[in-house]
C-alpha positions in Angstrom: -19.0 19.1 -22.7 -17.8 15.5 -23.5 -14.4 16.8 -24.8 -14.6 19.4 -21.5 -15.1 16.4 -19.2 -12.4 14.4 -21.0 -9.8 17.2 -20.8 -10.3 17.6 -17.2 -9.8 14.0 -16.6 -6.8 14.3 -18.3 -5.5 17.6 -16.4 -6.4 15.5 -13.3 -4.2 12.5 -14.2 -1.3 14.7 -15.5 -1.3 16.2 -12.0 -1.3 13.2 -10.2 1.4 11.9 -12.2 3.5 15.1 -11.7 2.8 15.1 -8.0 4.1 11.7 -7.6 7.1 12.8 -9.2 7.4 16.0 -6.7 6.8 14.2 -3.4 9.3 11.2 -4.4 11.9 13.8 -5.4 11.3 16.3 -2.7 9.3 14.6 0.4 6.0 15.6 0.7 6.7 18.8 3.3 9.1 19.9 0.8 6.9 20.0 -1.9 4.4 22.5 -3.1 1.4 23.1 -5.5 3.6 25.5 -7.4 5.8 22.8 -8.1 3.5 20.3 -8.8 2.0 22.8 -11.4 5.0 23.4 -12.9 6.1 20.2 -13.5 2.4 19.0 -14.6 2.7 21.9 -17.1 -0.8 23.3 -15.7 -1.5 26.6 -13.6 -2.3 26.3 -9.9 -5.8 27.1 -10.8 -6.1 23.7 -12.7 -5.1 21.9 -9.8 -7.3 23.6 -7.6 -10.3 22.6 -10.2 -9.8 19.3 -8.9 -8.2 19.6 -5.6 -8.5 21.9 -2.4 -4.6 21.4 -0.9 -1.4 19.4 -0.9 -2.7 16.9 1.5 -5.8 16.0 -0.8 -3.7 15.6 -3.8 -1.6 13.0 -1.8 -5.2 11.3 -0.7 -6.1 10.9 -4.3 -2.5 9.2 -5.1 -3.4 7.0 -2.3 -6.5 6.0 -3.6 -5.0 5.7 -7.3 -3.0 2.5 -6.4 -5.9 0.3 -5.1 -5.3 -3.2 -6.2 -7.2 -6.2 -7.1 -5.8 -8.0 -4.2 -7.5 -5.3 -1.8 -10.9 -6.0 -3.4 -10.5 -9.9 -3.0 -9.4 -9.0 0.2 -12.4 -7.3 1.3 -14.8 -10.1 -0.5 -13.0 -12.5 1.5 -13.9 -10.8 5.0 -17.4 -10.4 3.8 -17.9 -13.7 2.5 -15.4 -16.0 3.9 -12.7 -18.0 2.2 -11.2 -21.5 3.0 -7.8 -20.7 3.5 -7.3 -16.9 4.6 -3.6 -17.5 5.4 -3.1 -18.5 2.0 -5.1 -15.5 0.4 -3.1 -13.0 2.4 0.2 -15.1 0.9 -0.6 -14.9 -2.6 -1.8 -11.6 -2.2 1.4 -10.3 -0.8 3.3 -11.5 -3.4 1.3 -10.2 -6.2 1.6 -6.8 -4.6 5.6 -7.4 -4.9 5.1 -8.4 -8.6 2.9 -5.5 -9.3 5.1 -3.0 -8.1 8.1 -4.1 -9.5 6.5 -3.2 -12.6 4.9 -0.3 -12.2 7.1 2.9 -11.7 4.2 5.1 -10.5 3.4 3.0 -7.8 6.8 2.2 -6.6 7.0 6.3 -6.3 3.4 6.4 -4.5 4.8 3.4 -1.8 7.7 5.5 -1.5 5.8 8.5 -0.3 3.8 6.7 1.7 7.0 4.7 3.6 9.3 7.3 3.2 8.4 10.7 2.3 6.4 11.6 5.3 7.6 13.4 8.5 5.7 11.2 11.3 6.5 13.7 14.5 4.4 14.2 17.3 1.8 16.6 15.6 1.1 14.6 12.6 0.3 16.6 9.2 -2.7 15.6 7.2 -0.7 13.8 4.8 1.1 11.6 7.7 -2.4 11.2 9.1 -3.5 9.6 6.2 -0.8 7.3 5.9 -1.5 6.1 9.6 -5.1 5.8 9.0 -4.0 3.8 5.6 -2.2 1.3 7.6 -4.6 1.0 10.8 -7.0 0.1 8.0 -5.2 -2.7 6.5 -4.0 -4.1 9.8 -7.5 -4.5 11.2 -8.4 -6.1 7.8 -5.2 -8.7 8.2 -6.3 -9.2 11.4 -9.9 -10.4 10.8 -8.6 -12.6 8.1 -6.3 -14.2 10.5 -9.3 -14.6 13.0 -11.2 -16.5 10.3 -8.0 -18.5 10.0 -7.4 -19.0 13.4 -11.1 -20.1 13.6 -10.8 -22.9 10.8 -7.6 -24.3 12.3 -5.8 -22.7 15.4 -3.0 -20.5 14.6 0.7 -22.1 15.7 1.6 -21.8 19.4 3.1 -18.2 20.2 0.9 -16.4 17.3 -2.2 -14.7 18.0 -4.0 -12.7 15.1 -2.9 -9.1 16.4 0.9 -10.4 16.4 0.6 -12.3 13.0 -1.4 -9.6 11.5 1.5 -6.8 12.6 4.3 -9.1 11.9 3.1 -9.3 8.0 2.4 -5.6 7.8 5.9 -4.4 9.1 7.3 -7.2 7.1 6.1 -5.7 4.1 6.4 -2.0 4.7 10.0 -3.3 5.7 10.9 -5.2 2.8 9.5 -2.3 0.5 11.5 0.5 2.5 14.7 -1.3 2.2 14.4 -2.1 -1.4 13.5 1.5 -2.2 16.3 2.9 0.2 18.7 0.5 -1.4 17.9 1.4 -5.0 16.3 -1.8 -5.8 19.7 -3.6 -5.0 18.0 -6.7 -4.7 15.4 -8.8 -6.1 12.0 -7.6 -4.6 9.9 -10.7 -5.7 12.6 -13.6 -4.9 13.4 -12.2 -1.3 9.9 -11.1 -0.7 8.5 -14.2 -1.7 10.8 -16.2 0.4 10.3 -14.1 3.5 6.4 -14.3 3.4 5.9 -17.9 2.3 8.4 -18.5 5.5 6.2 -16.2 7.8 2.9 -17.6 6.6 4.2 -21.2 7.2 5.4 -20.3 10.8 1.6 -19.2 11.7 0.1 -22.5 10.7 -0.2 -25.3 13.0 1.7 -28.6 12.3 -1.8 -30.0 11.5 -3.0 -27.1 8.8 0.2 -27.6 7.4 -0.2 -30.8 6.8 -3.5 -30.8 5.7 -2.3 -28.0 2.8 0.5 -30.1 1.6 
């Protein structure tokens, strides 16, 4: 029984690895369970043992790339943090550092950012991405609201606009890096961008106190 469970887990992992490759190469709409099965070297029945359809495979891929920083963010929202903006800053930079060294995560992020068609009638896959982005936006907003309560944000910034700016900057940075075939240093450019953006959100008083 134990071996059977281990074999099932191994098959699931192989299917997800193959799915990331197929989605990355063909886009979500251009991919099928048949193509994923062929790449993984398994039958379609083996895929259906774990996933009911293509959308569920995509959802599983998204869940596979939950980073440690997300757990830290969730903890900070629940228990508080002495520098929420600093937490966002360092977490974003760590995400970039992790992504550079993990091709599987690069594929999944490419699928999330570039691989789905966002039309008037969203597919299940696209809706999953919209939901994930909405959830992350909510978390960023709550952290920035915490920062604003501790020390008011710089003029012209609100928690909503700051969260949106951070999310758009990260998504845009990753999308351009992937679209350009990684033609620039993601960590170097990304770190400069994120640090400058977060610095612009701090009030002069708050920034001075962190030096």
